[in-house]
C-alpha positions as CSV (number, residue, x, y, z in Angstrom):
1,M,0.0,0.0,0.0
2,D,1.5,3.3,-1.1
3,A,0.4,6.2,1.0
4,S,2.3,8.9,-0.9
5,G,0.3,11.6,0.9
6,L,-2.3,12.1,3.6
7,N,-5.0,12.3,1.0
8,K,-4.4,9.2,-1.1
9,V,-3.7,5.5,-0.6
10,T,-2.7,3.5,-3.7
11,L,-3.3,-0.2,-3.6
12,T,-0.7,-2.3,-5.4
13,K,0.0,-5.9,-6.2
14,A,2.6,-5.9,-3.4
15,S,0.3,-4.3,-0.9
16,P,-3.3,-4.8,-1.9
17,L,-5.3,-4.4,1.3
18,V,-6.7,-1.5,3.4
19,S,-9.1,-1.4,6.2
20,L,-12.0,1.1,6.1
21,T,-12.7,0.2,9.7
22,D,-9.2,1.1,10.9
23,Q,-9.5,4.4,9.1
24,G,-12.9,5.1,10.7
25,A,-14.5,5.3,7.3
26,V,-17.5,3.1,7.9
27,T,-20.3,5.6,7.8
28,G,-21.9,7.9,5.2
29,H,-21.8,7.3,1.4
30,L,-18.7,5.6,0.0
31,Q,-18.2,7.1,-3.5
32,I,-16.6,4.9,-6.1
33,N,-15.5,6.6,-9.3
34,L,-14.2,5.2,-12.6
35,H,-12.2,7.6,-14.6
36,W,-10.6,6.8,-17.9
37,T,-9.0,8.5,-20.8
38,M,-7.8,7.5,-24.2
39,R,-6.1,9.2,-27.2
40,E,-8.4,11.7,-28.9
41,A,-7.7,10.1,-32.3
42,D,-9.1,6.8,-30.9
43,L,-12.6,8.2,-30.1
44,V,-15.0,6.8,-32.7
45,P,-18.7,7.5,-32.1
46,Q,-20.8,4.4,-32.6
47,Q,-24.6,4.0,-32.7
48,R,-25.9,2.1,-29.7
49,R,-28.1,-1.0,-29.8
50,G,-31.5,-0.7,-28.3
51,G,-34.2,-3.1,-27.4
52,L,-36.8,-4.2,-24.9
53,L,-35.4,-4.9,-21.5
54,R,-36.5,-7.7,-19.2
55,P,-36.3,-7.5,-15.4
56,S,-33.3,-9.8,-15.1
57,L,-29.5,-9.9,-15.0
58,F,-27.8,-9.0,-18.2
59,R,-24.6,-9.5,-20.1
60,P,-23.6,-7.7,-23.3
61,M,-23.9,-9.2,-26.7
62,Q,-20.7,-10.4,-28.2
63,P,-19.3,-7.4,-30.2
64,Q,-18.7,-7.8,-33.9
65,A,-15.1,-7.8,-35.0
66,S,-14.0,-4.6,-36.7
67,S,-11.4,-4.1,-39.3
68,R,-11.2,-0.4,-38.6
69,P,-7.7,0.7,-37.4
70,M,-9.3,3.2,-34.9
71,V,-10.3,2.1,-31.4
72,N,-13.8,2.5,-30.0
73,V,-14.0,1.7,-26.2
74,D,-16.9,2.1,-23.8
75,L,-15.9,1.3,-20.2
76,D,-18.6,0.7,-17.7
77,L,-18.5,0.5,-13.9
78,G,-20.5,-2.3,-12.1
79,C,-20.9,-4.0,-8.8
80,M,-21.8,-7.6,-8.0
81,Y,-23.1,-7.8,-4.4
82,E,-23.9,-10.4,-1.8
83,L,-25.9,-9.2,1.2
84,A,-25.8,-10.6,4.7
85,D,-29.2,-12.2,4.1
86,G,-27.8,-14.2,1.1
87,S,-29.4,-12.1,-1.6
88,R,-27.2,-11.5,-4.6
89,G,-27.4,-9.2,-7.7
90,V,-25.7,-6.6,-9.8
91,V,-25.7,-2.8,-10.2
92,Q,-24.7,-1.8,-13.7
93,P,-25.8,0.4,-16.7
94,L,-26.9,-2.7,-18.7
95,G,-30.6,-3.3,-18.1
96,N,-30.9,0.0,-16.2
97,L,-30.0,-1.9,-13.0
98,L,-28.9,1.3,-11.2
99,G,-29.7,0.2,-7.6
100,D,-31.0,2.2,-4.6
101,L,-29.3,3.8,-1.7
102,Q,-32.1,3.6,0.8
103,R,-33.3,0.1,0.0
104,P,-31.5,-3.1,-0.8
105,P,-28.9,-3.3,-2.3
106,F,-28.0,0.1,-0.7
107,I,-25.8,0.8,-3.8
108,K,-26.6,3.3,-6.5
109,L,-25.0,4.0,-9.9
110,S,-25.1,7.5,-11.1
111,G,-24.6,8.2,-14.8
112,D,-23.0,6.3,-17.7
113,D,-19.8,7.8,-19.2
114,R,-19.6,6.7,-22.8
115,Y,-16.5,8.5,-23.9
116,G,-14.2,9.0,-21.0
117,A,-15.6,12.4,-19.8
118,P,-13.7,14.1,-17.0
119,S,-16.3,13.2,-14.3
120,G,-16.3,9.5,-15.2
121,E,-18.9,7.1,-13.8
122,T,-19.7,7.2,-10.1
123,M,-21.3,4.6,-7.8
124,Y,-22.4,5.2,-4.2
125,V,-22.5,2.7,-1.3
126,N,-24.5,3.5,1.8
127,L,-22.1,2.5,4.6
128,D,-24.7,3.4,7.2
129,K,-26.1,0.0,6.1
130,R,-22.8,-1.7,6.3
131,E,-24.2,-4.6,8.4
132,Q,-26.3,-5.5,5.4
133,F,-23.2,-6.2,3.2
134,K,-21.2,-9.4,2.9
135,R,-19.1,-8.6,-0.1
136,L,-19.1,-6.2,-3.0
137,L,-17.1,-6.9,-6.2
138,I,-16.4,-3.7,-8.1
139,F,-15.7,-4.4,-11.8
140,V,-15.2,-2.7,-15.1
141,Y,-16.1,-4.0,-18.5
142,I,-16.0,-3.0,-22.1
143,Y,-19.6,-3.0,-23.3
144,D,-18.7,-3.0,-27.0
145,G,-16.0,-1.9,-29.4
146,T,-12.4,-3.1,-29.4
147,P,-10.9,-4.7,-26.3
148,A,-8.4,-2.0,-25.3
149,F,-7.8,-1.9,-21.5
150,D,-4.2,-1.3,-22.3
151,R,-5.1,2.0,-24.1
152,T,-7.6,3.6,-21.7
153,H,-5.5,4.5,-18.6
154,A,-8.4,3.6,-16.3
155,V,-8.4,4.3,-12.5
156,V,-11.0,3.3,-9.9
157,T,-11.0,5.6,-6.9
158,L,-12.9,5.2,-3.6
159,F,-13.8,8.3,-1.7
160,P,-14.8,7.4,1.9
161,Y,-16.8,9.9,3.9
162,V,-13.7,10.5,6.0
163,G,-10.0,9.6,5.4
164,P,-7.9,9.4,2.3
165,R,-9.2,8.3,-1.1
166,I,-8.2,4.9,-2.2
167,E,-6.9,4.4,-5.8
168,V,-6.5,1.3,-7.9
169,A,-5.1,1.6,-11.4
170,L,-5.9,-0.8,-14.2
171,D,-2.3,-0.7,-15.3
172,E,-1.6,-4.4,-16.2
173,R,-1.5,-5.2,-19.9
174,A,-4.4,-7.5,-21.0
175,P,-5.2,-6.1,-24.5
176,Q,-7.8,-8.8,-25.4
177,A,-9.7,-8.7,-22.0
178,R,-13.2,-7.4,-21.9
179,S,-13.8,-7.4,-18.2
180,C,-11.8,-6.7,-15.0
181,A,-12.5,-7.5,-11.4
182,V,-11.0,-4.4,-9.7
183,I,-11.8,-4.3,-6.0
184,M,-13.4,-6.5,-3.4
185,I,-15.0,-4.9,-0.4
186,E,-15.8,-7.4,2.3
187,N,-17.5,-7.3,5.7
188,K,-15.9,-9.9,8.0
189,D,-16.6,-10.0,11.7
190,G,-18.0,-6.4,11.5
191,K,-14.8,-5.1,9.8
192,L,-14.8,-3.6,6.3
193,T,-11.8,-4.1,4.1
194,V,-10.9,-3.1,0.6
195,R,-8.7,-5.5,-1.5
196,R,-7.2,-4.8,-4.9
197,E,-8.1,-7.6,-7.4
198,V,-7.3,-6.3,-10.9
199,R,-8.1,-9.7,-12.5
200,Y,-8.8,-9.6,-16.2
201,V,-11.1,-12.0,-18.0
202,Y,-11.8,-12.4,-21.7
203,G,-15.6,-12.7,-21.3
204,F,-18.2,-10.6,-19.6
205,Q,-20.1,-10.6,-16.2
206,A,-20.9,-14.3,-16.3
207,E,-17.2,-15.2,-16.4
208,L,-16.5,-12.8,-13.5
209,D,-19.4,-14.4,-11.6
210,R,-17.9,-17.9,-12.1
211,L,-14.5,-16.7,-11.0
212,Y,-15.9,-15.3,-7.7
213,G,-18.8,-17.7,-7.1
214,F,-21.8,-15.4,-7.0
215,G,-24.0,-18.0,-8.7
216,M,-26.3,-15.7,-10.6
217,Q,-28.1,-16.4,-13.9
218,W,-27.1,-14.1,-16.9
219,Q,-28.7,-13.3,-20.2
220,R,-28.2,-10.8,-23.0
221,G,-28.8,-7.2,-22.3
222,Y,-28.6,-3.8,-24.1
223,K,-27.8,-0.3,-23.1
224,T,-30.3,2.5,-24.0
225,P,-29.1,4.5,-27.0
226,Q,-27.4,7.8,-26.0
227,G,-29.9,10.6,-26.0
228,T,-32.9,8.2,-25.6
229,P,-34.9,8.4,-22.5
230,E,-34.5,5.5,-20.0
């Protein structure tokens, strides 16, 4: 764990763990932000697929291969959760599964950054309900376009209500991967910990689910076309 300043803690492969409980950061809203940038020349607008959504868990359709030399990337932030009562689910843009802060799962996704805007994508976790959580897997996936984690310079940052922010960079080279498990937040014996994962997979949410044993059922899903009301 690299604490280069009082305001930031960087989780690394050599030092991947930090305790929110030890920092006294176990109340209020934990803000989780995905920020990513890519070369301006690589930004290629693409028309989004639309369709009727069903109230279920979703995974993206397999993108079509492209022979274009430019890169089109759409990174999304998501969270698979397991609550203390055994219920499991996902919060993500696909399927408009944006969650709720005041009711289970006590997690809320705000916004969907399609082109790496400065504000990125942000998720909130209601730590006042921390006793309701068992584990939260924060993940990032490429909805469609070319797999290019190695060209997006993505960073996931946690902003606790008090204490330093916690950063995890997606800095390992996995150019063909489409999903990445970034952070695991666990509640063990009443103590909240944050552990760096940064494990890339070449499929989508279902593959991450198998890797971490959430045991959910997945089916195809779509994102609402940009500019179209939800």
